[in-house]
C-alpha positions in Angstrom: 23.5 -17.2 -15.9 22.4 -17.7 -12.2 20.5 -15.0 -10.7 20.3 -14.5 -6.9 17.3 -13.0 -4.9 18.4 -11.6 -1.6 15.7 -10.6 0.9 16.2 -9.0 4.2 12.9 -9.6 6.4 11.9 -8.4 9.5 8.9 -10.6 10.8 6.3 -8.5 12.5 3.4 -11.1 12.4 4.8 -14.6 12.8 1.3 -16.3 11.8 1.1 -14.4 8.5 4.9 -15.1 8.0 4.4 -18.8 8.1 1.6 -18.6 5.4 3.8 -16.3 3.3 6.6 -18.8 3.5 4.5 -21.6 2.1 3.4 -19.4 -0.8 6.8 -18.2 -1.6 8.6 -21.5 -1.3 6.0 -23.0 -3.8 6.4 -20.1 -6.3 10.2 -20.0 -6.1 10.3 -23.7 -6.9 7.6 -23.3 -9.7 9.9 -20.9 -11.4 12.9 -22.9 -11.2 14.5 -21.4 -8.2 15.8 -22.9 -4.9 16.7 -21.5 -1.5 20.4 -21.2 -0.6 19.5 -20.1 2.9 16.2 -19.3 4.6 15.7 -17.6 7.8 19.4 -17.0 8.5 20.3 -14.6 11.3 22.8 -12.1 10.1 26.2 -12.2 12.0 28.0 -9.0 11.6 31.8 -9.5 11.9 32.8 -5.9 11.1 31.1 -2.5 11.2 28.4 -1.2 13.6 25.0 -2.6 12.4 22.2 -2.6 14.9 19.8 -5.1 13.5 16.3 -6.1 14.9 16.1 -9.3 16.8 13.7 -10.7 14.2 15.6 -10.0 11.1 16.1 -12.8 8.7 18.0 -13.2 5.5 16.6 -15.3 2.6 18.7 -16.1 -0.5 17.3 -17.9 -3.6 19.1 -18.9 -6.8 17.3 -19.0 -10.2 18.6 -20.1 -13.5 17.9 -17.0 -15.2 16.7 -13.4 -14.8 13.5 -14.3 -16.7 12.7 -17.1 -14.2 13.5 -14.8 -11.3 11.2 -12.1 -12.5 8.4 -14.6 -13.1 
């Protein structure tokens, strides 16, 4: 069963964020995952949601919960 990891990220330090992205991408791939979206900006169609300008949404899919936890 496919498992999805959704991360809402506010980037406070762009330099460290670039380093983190390299590490995270490598580890997600190593455990069988793949990004569905990375660095997406939320677009609110309904509701009143005041999001920070630097907010990003990342979604990764894994083949199993075990691999996602790894």
